[in-house]
Structure formats: C-alpha cells, structure tokens
LOKOLMAR-332203 format. One record per residue (C-alpha): x, y, z; residue number from 1. Coordinates in nm, 3 decimals. Each point is the difference from the previous one (the first is absolute). Example, Ala and Ser with C-alpha at 12.3 -4.5 7.8 and 13.67 -1.06 7.14 Angstrom:
residues 2
<r px="1.230" py="-0.450" pz="0.780" nr="1"/>
<r px="0.137" py="0.344" pz="-0.066" nr="2"/>
END
This chain:
residues 209
<r px="3.204" py="-13.756" pz="3.036" nr="1"/>
<r px="-0.263" py="0.095" pz="-0.251" nr="2"/>
<r px="-0.214" py="0.145" pz="0.272" nr="3"/>
<r px="0.276" py="0.231" pz="0.113" nr="4"/>
<r px="0.053" py="0.117" pz="-0.357" nr="5"/>
<r px="-0.368" py="0.097" pz="-0.039" nr="6"/>
<r px="0.002" py="0.183" pz="0.328" nr="7"/>
<r px="0.307" py="0.193" pz="-0.104" nr="8"/>
<r px="-0.153" py="0.096" pz="-0.334" nr="9"/>
<r px="-0.318" py="0.110" pz="0.170" nr="10"/>
<r px="0.189" py="0.215" pz="0.244" nr="11"/>
<r px="0.198" py="0.153" pz="-0.279" nr="12"/>
<r px="-0.316" py="0.083" pz="-0.194" nr="13"/>
<r px="-0.159" py="0.150" pz="0.309" nr="14"/>
<r px="0.302" py="0.224" pz="0.060" nr="15"/>
<r px="-0.004" py="0.117" pz="-0.356" nr="16"/>
<r px="-0.372" py="0.067" pz="0.018" nr="17"/>
<r px="0.035" py="0.201" pz="0.317" nr="18"/>
<r px="0.283" py="0.194" pz="-0.151" nr="19"/>
<r px="-0.225" py="0.110" pz="-0.287" nr="20"/>
<r px="-0.288" py="0.104" pz="0.227" nr="21"/>
<r px="0.035" py="0.361" pz="0.139" nr="22"/>
<r px="0.045" py="0.042" pz="0.365" nr="23"/>
<r px="-0.334" py="0.058" pz="0.169" nr="24"/>
<r px="0.149" py="0.216" pz="0.267" nr="25"/>
<r px="0.122" py="0.276" pz="-0.236" nr="26"/>
<r px="-0.233" py="0.307" pz="-0.061" nr="27"/>
<r px="-0.092" py="0.054" pz="-0.366" nr="28"/>
<r px="0.102" py="0.337" pz="-0.157" nr="29"/>
<r px="-0.289" py="0.253" pz="0.004" nr="30"/>
<r px="-0.164" py="0.082" pz="-0.331" nr="31"/>
<r px="0.054" py="0.361" pz="-0.122" nr="32"/>
<r px="-0.285" py="0.234" pz="0.097" nr="33"/>
<r px="-0.167" py="0.188" pz="-0.295" nr="34"/>
<r px="-0.069" py="0.370" pz="0.063" nr="35"/>
<r px="-0.319" py="0.103" pz="-0.189" nr="36"/>
<r px="0.114" py="0.367" pz="-0.004" nr="37"/>
<r px="0.337" py="-0.084" pz="-0.149" nr="38"/>
<r px="-0.107" py="0.061" pz="-0.364" nr="39"/>
<r px="-0.156" py="0.338" pz="0.090" nr="40"/>
<r px="0.308" py="0.099" pz="0.200" nr="41"/>
<r px="0.221" py="-0.091" pz="-0.291" nr="42"/>
<r px="-0.213" py="0.208" pz="-0.238" nr="43"/>
<r px="0.012" py="0.303" pz="0.231" nr="44"/>
<r px="0.374" py="-0.032" pz="0.046" nr="45"/>
<r px="0.049" py="-0.030" pz="-0.376" nr="46"/>
<r px="-0.213" py="0.312" pz="-0.063" nr="47"/>
<r px="0.188" py="0.198" pz="0.267" nr="48"/>
<r px="0.331" py="-0.108" pz="-0.150" nr="49"/>
<r px="-0.117" py="0.107" pz="-0.348" nr="50"/>
<r px="-0.122" py="0.338" pz="0.129" nr="51"/>
<r px="0.327" py="0.055" pz="0.179" nr="52"/>
<r px="0.194" py="-0.087" pz="-0.314" nr="53"/>
<r px="-0.221" py="0.237" pz="-0.207" nr="54"/>
<r px="0.045" py="0.281" pz="0.251" nr="55"/>
<r px="0.375" py="-0.046" pz="-0.014" nr="56"/>
<r px="0.006" py="0.008" pz="-0.382" nr="57"/>
<r px="-0.222" py="0.313" pz="-0.031" nr="58"/>
<r px="0.199" py="0.326" pz="0.036" nr="59"/>
<r px="-0.106" py="0.208" pz="0.298" nr="60"/>
<r px="-0.256" py="0.272" pz="-0.075" nr="61"/>
<r px="-0.028" py="0.332" pz="0.174" nr="62"/>
<r px="-0.290" py="0.016" pz="0.234" nr="63"/>
<r px="-0.200" py="0.317" pz="-0.079" nr="64"/>
<r px="-0.026" py="0.231" pz="0.295" nr="65"/>
<r px="-0.343" py="0.158" pz="0.011" nr="66"/>
<r px="0.015" py="0.378" pz="-0.013" nr="67"/>
<r px="-0.132" py="0.167" pz="0.304" nr="68"/>
<r px="-0.174" py="0.338" pz="-0.021" nr="69"/>
<r px="0.094" py="0.247" pz="0.261" nr="70"/>
<r px="-0.316" py="0.177" pz="0.105" nr="71"/>
<r px="0.023" py="0.376" pz="-0.032" nr="72"/>
<r px="-0.155" py="0.212" pz="0.264" nr="73"/>
<r px="-0.344" py="0.120" pz="-0.100" nr="74"/>
<r px="-0.004" py="0.374" pz="-0.060" nr="75"/>
<r px="-0.248" py="0.178" pz="0.214" nr="76"/>
<r px="-0.186" py="0.276" pz="-0.183" nr="77"/>
<r px="0.044" py="0.332" pz="0.168" nr="78"/>
<r px="-0.189" py="0.315" pz="-0.085" nr="79"/>
<r px="0.220" py="0.298" pz="-0.081" nr="80"/>
<r px="-0.139" py="0.348" pz="0.019" nr="81"/>
<r px="0.155" py="0.260" pz="-0.232" nr="82"/>
<r px="-0.087" py="0.350" pz="0.099" nr="83"/>
<r px="0.010" py="0.234" pz="-0.298" nr="84"/>
<r px="-0.025" py="0.367" pz="0.084" nr="85"/>
<r px="-0.278" py="0.170" pz="-0.192" nr="86"/>
<r px="0.112" py="0.187" pz="-0.310" nr="87"/>
<r px="-0.125" py="0.349" pz="-0.026" nr="88"/>
<r px="-0.171" py="0.044" pz="-0.334" nr="89"/>
<r px="-0.030" py="0.357" pz="-0.112" nr="90"/>
<r px="-0.298" py="0.042" pz="-0.231" nr="91"/>
<r px="0.063" py="0.192" pz="-0.320" nr="92"/>
<r px="-0.077" py="0.364" pz="0.010" nr="93"/>
<r px="-0.348" py="0.056" pz="-0.130" nr="94"/>
<r px="-0.088" py="0.332" pz="-0.157" nr="95"/>
<r px="-0.362" py="0.076" pz="0.082" nr="96"/>
<r px="-0.201" py="0.083" pz="-0.305" nr="97"/>
<r px="-0.142" py="0.348" pz="-0.015" nr="98"/>
<r px="-0.348" py="0.102" pz="-0.100" nr="99"/>
<r px="-0.079" py="0.247" pz="-0.273" nr="100"/>
<r px="-0.320" py="0.162" pz="-0.109" nr="101"/>
<r px="0.131" py="0.025" pz="-0.357" nr="102"/>
<r px="-0.118" py="-0.238" pz="-0.266" nr="103"/>
<r px="0.356" py="-0.078" pz="-0.102" nr="104"/>
<r px="0.274" py="0.013" pz="0.258" nr="105"/>
<r px="0.294" py="-0.219" pz="0.101" nr="106"/>
<r px="0.252" py="-0.060" pz="0.276" nr="107"/>
<r px="0.359" py="-0.098" pz="-0.082" nr="108"/>
<r px="0.105" py="-0.275" pz="0.245" nr="109"/>
<r px="0.347" py="-0.093" pz="-0.130" nr="110"/>
<r px="0.247" py="-0.003" pz="-0.289" nr="111"/>
<r px="0.283" py="-0.214" pz="-0.137" nr="112"/>
<r px="0.292" py="-0.032" pz="-0.050" nr="113"/>
<r px="0.144" py="0.092" pz="0.339" nr="114"/>
<r px="0.359" py="-0.093" pz="-0.085" nr="115"/>
<r px="0.255" py="0.208" pz="-0.190" nr="116"/>
<r px="0.019" py="-0.062" pz="-0.374" nr="117"/>
<r px="0.300" py="-0.036" pz="-0.229" nr="118"/>
<r px="0.040" py="0.240" pz="-0.295" nr="119"/>
<r px="-0.205" py="-0.113" pz="-0.301" nr="120"/>
<r px="-0.158" py="-0.280" pz="0.206" nr="121"/>
<r px="-0.341" py="-0.122" pz="-0.114" nr="122"/>
<r px="-0.252" py="-0.018" pz="0.282" nr="123"/>
<r px="-0.371" py="-0.023" pz="0.071" nr="124"/>
<r px="-0.164" py="0.290" pz="0.177" nr="125"/>
<r px="-0.291" py="-0.088" pz="0.230" nr="126"/>
<r px="-0.266" py="0.210" pz="0.173" nr="127"/>
<r px="-0.231" py="-0.145" pz="0.266" nr="128"/>
<r px="-0.321" py="0.203" pz="-0.027" nr="129"/>
<r px="-0.332" py="-0.015" pz="0.187" nr="130"/>
<r px="-0.335" py="0.124" pz="-0.130" nr="131"/>
<r px="-0.130" py="0.228" pz="0.275" nr="132"/>
<r px="-0.257" py="0.181" pz="-0.217" nr="133"/>
<r px="-0.368" py="-0.071" pz="-0.049" nr="134"/>
<r px="0.011" py="-0.128" pz="-0.359" nr="135"/>
<r px="0.108" py="-0.337" pz="-0.125" nr="136"/>
<r px="0.314" py="0.001" pz="-0.216" nr="137"/>
<r px="-0.104" py="-0.160" pz="-0.327" nr="138"/>
<r px="0.300" py="-0.175" pz="-0.152" nr="139"/>
<r px="-0.139" py="0.055" pz="-0.352" nr="140"/>
<r px="-0.032" py="0.378" pz="0.052" nr="141"/>
<r px="0.323" py="0.080" pz="0.191" nr="142"/>
<r px="0.369" py="0.007" pz="-0.078" nr="143"/>
<r px="0.312" py="0.139" pz="0.169" nr="144"/>
<r px="0.279" py="0.197" pz="-0.165" nr="145"/>
<r px="0.310" py="0.213" pz="0.043" nr="146"/>
<r px="-0.071" py="0.355" pz="0.124" nr="147"/>
<r px="0.330" py="0.171" pz="0.081" nr="148"/>
<r px="0.348" py="-0.046" pz="0.142" nr="149"/>
<r px="0.280" py="-0.220" pz="-0.128" nr="150"/>
<r px="-0.087" py="-0.165" pz="-0.328" nr="151"/>
<r px="0.130" py="-0.351" pz="0.067" nr="152"/>
<r px="-0.304" py="-0.199" pz="-0.116" nr="153"/>
<r px="-0.003" py="-0.247" pz="-0.289" nr="154"/>
<r px="-0.370" py="0.061" pz="-0.076" nr="155"/>
<r px="-0.170" py="0.330" pz="0.101" nr="156"/>
<r px="-0.341" py="-0.157" pz="0.083" nr="157"/>
<r px="-0.163" py="-0.333" pz="0.102" nr="158"/>
<r px="-0.357" py="-0.126" pz="0.006" nr="159"/>
<r px="-0.153" py="-0.058" pz="0.339" nr="160"/>
<r px="0.034" py="-0.369" pz="0.093" nr="161"/>
<r px="-0.326" py="-0.062" pz="0.194" nr="162"/>
<r px="-0.311" py="0.156" pz="0.142" nr="163"/>
<r px="0.061" py="0.148" pz="0.345" nr="164"/>
<r px="-0.289" py="0.054" pz="0.240" nr="165"/>
<r px="0.013" py="0.260" pz="0.277" nr="166"/>
<r px="0.222" py="-0.121" pz="0.287" nr="167"/>
<r px="0.194" py="-0.242" pz="-0.225" nr="168"/>
<r px="0.377" py="0.018" pz="-0.062" nr="169"/>
<r px="0.165" py="-0.053" pz="-0.338" nr="170"/>
<r px="0.364" py="-0.024" pz="-0.119" nr="171"/>
<r px="0.091" py="0.198" pz="-0.312" nr="172"/>
<r px="0.324" py="-0.073" pz="-0.191" nr="173"/>
<r px="0.214" py="0.171" pz="-0.264" nr="174"/>
<r px="0.324" py="-0.112" pz="-0.167" nr="175"/>
<r px="0.283" py="0.255" pz="0.030" nr="176"/>
<r px="0.371" py="0.051" pz="-0.066" nr="177"/>
<r px="0.222" py="0.175" pz="0.254" nr="178"/>
<r px="0.189" py="0.313" pz="-0.117" nr="179"/>
<r px="0.361" py="-0.017" pz="-0.103" nr="180"/>
<r px="0.099" py="0.262" pz="0.257" nr="181"/>
<r px="0.021" py="-0.052" pz="0.376" nr="182"/>
<r px="-0.231" py="0.172" pz="0.246" nr="183"/>
<r px="-0.352" py="0.016" pz="0.141" nr="184"/>
<r px="-0.294" py="0.017" pz="-0.240" nr="185"/>
<r px="-0.378" py="0.046" pz="0.005" nr="186"/>
<r px="-0.259" py="-0.105" pz="-0.254" nr="187"/>
<r px="-0.373" py="0.067" pz="0.042" nr="188"/>
<r px="-0.290" py="-0.188" pz="-0.159" nr="189"/>
<r px="-0.378" py="0.035" pz="0.038" nr="190"/>
<r px="-0.327" py="-0.182" pz="-0.070" nr="191"/>
<r px="-0.224" py="0.119" pz="-0.281" nr="192"/>
<r px="-0.375" py="-0.040" pz="-0.060" nr="193"/>
<r px="-0.129" py="0.169" pz="-0.315" nr="194"/>
<r px="0.165" py="0.343" pz="-0.029" nr="195"/>
<r px="0.053" py="0.030" pz="0.373" nr="196"/>
<r px="0.277" py="-0.135" pz="0.220" nr="197"/>
<r px="0.052" py="-0.056" pz="0.372" nr="198"/>
<r px="0.231" py="-0.180" pz="0.241" nr="199"/>
<r px="0.352" py="0.129" pz="-0.052" nr="200"/>
<r px="0.233" py="-0.302" pz="0.051" nr="201"/>
<r px="0.354" py="0.117" pz="0.088" nr="202"/>
<r px="0.299" py="-0.235" pz="-0.025" nr="203"/>
<r px="0.333" py="0.101" pz="0.155" nr="204"/>
<r px="0.308" py="-0.207" pz="-0.089" nr="205"/>
<r px="0.379" py="0.019" pz="0.021" nr="206"/>
<r px="0.267" py="-0.096" pz="-0.255" nr="207"/>
<r px="0.347" py="-0.081" pz="0.127" nr="208"/>
<r px="0.292" py="-0.232" pz="-0.068" nr="209"/>
END
C-alpha cells in the first residue's frame, strides 16, 4: 500500500515537472534584427521632415527671371559721297595802279559812302588813294583839306595819318554832316605838301528820305 502511494506521488511530480518544461518540438521566436543604418536613416528622415516643414512655413518668393539682351544688328559703315558743285568765286575788281613821272601824284581808287544819306545825317567820308608818284608821302609833311564844292565837313583839314611809299594805298577819312535839303551833292578835297597841293579827291553823295 505504501509502495503504491510513493509511486503515485512520483508520477504526479513527474507530470508537474514535465508540464513546467517547454516543449522541445516548438521553434523559439527569432530575435529582432538590428539595422546599423537605422539611426542614419532616422536622422535623414527627420532632417527632410524639418526642411519640408520650413519650406511650407516660408512664404513663396518670386524667382527672378534673368533679363535677356536682344542683340541689335551691327551697323555696317558705308561711305557716302556728296558731290558739291563748284562755286564760282568772282574776284574783286582790281584797279591797276598807274605810273607817273611826277614827284607827287595820286590815283583815286574808291570813295564812301555809296548809299543814300538822310537829311542832317552824320557820316564819315572815305577816299581810297594810291601813291603813283616818285616821291614818298611823308606823314609829318602832308595834310588833306577841303578844296571846293558842298561845305558839309565838320573840320576843313586833317593831318596825314601815315607815310605812304610809291605804289602803296592809303585810306583818308573826314567827318561830315549831310545837307538839310534833298538832292545830289559833290565835295572836293586835295592833298597838300608845303604851299602846293595835288590829288583832287571828289566825293559824290545823295541825300533823300
């Protein structure tokens, strides 16, 4: 009887022991595999997520469009010929100077004024005179003065301005006042050396309104 009780207890203990031991035939669960790139992947994904969030929060900016220069066609230099017809230039009329065997002689080449004068108008009379004689006209020894005709001069005589060698032209002037009446007038002056005179200088002028 006692023997059977021991056997029963032993069997019971064996059953309990076997119940606590895991079944040998079952496959154990595999351990999780560790990816060495997982931390780097997580960092990259976190950075991309942050950049995306930043891009969403920043207001859109206008993208500058670079200006493009349109090339202009290069101008080609062309030579232009302008034909100008020649202008005919008429030389002024030259009065040939005469020759004289006298010591003192002159040639009257021109007078002024040529225009008509107003009554009582002040004007300057001019005689263009050439020395065609043999002697030099000494400015310190000569003068010119009124001889005859209309008395319209302010001063009746003037000293000679310069020395005039033979073949040289000089301009002699006298201040005058036109007559009050209208018409054509003549006044005559001459050159004096000592008590002698030569070179009658005639001035014709007109007074009109």
